[in-house]
N, C-alpha and C positions, 0 to 999 in steps of 0.2 A: 136654631137660635144661638147655640154656642158658637157656630161658625161665624155668624154675623158679628157677635161680640169680639171674636178673635180678629176679624177683618178690621173692625173699627179701632181696636187697640193697635193693630199694626199701622194703620193710617195715622193715628194720633202720635205714635212714636216717630214716624217719618216726618210728619209736619204737624206740630201741635195746634197752631192757631186756626188753620182752615177747617179741619175736621170738627174742632170744638165749636166753632161758629156755626157750621152746618148743622151739627147736632142740636145746638141751642135753638136755631131757627126752626128746625123740624119739631122739636119738643113744644116750643111756644105755639107753633101753628096747630099742632095736634090738640093742645090744651084749649086754644081759642075755638077751634071747630067743635071740640067735645062739649064746651059749655053752651053753645048755641042750640 
């Protein structure tokens, strides 16, 4: 789990907008599927 966070942090540092949008989409998708 720690490695995944580290990878995401590295990606975010390299390119802020794309990883953030991807994470946001993933989180919202997970939430929507979880509610159903």
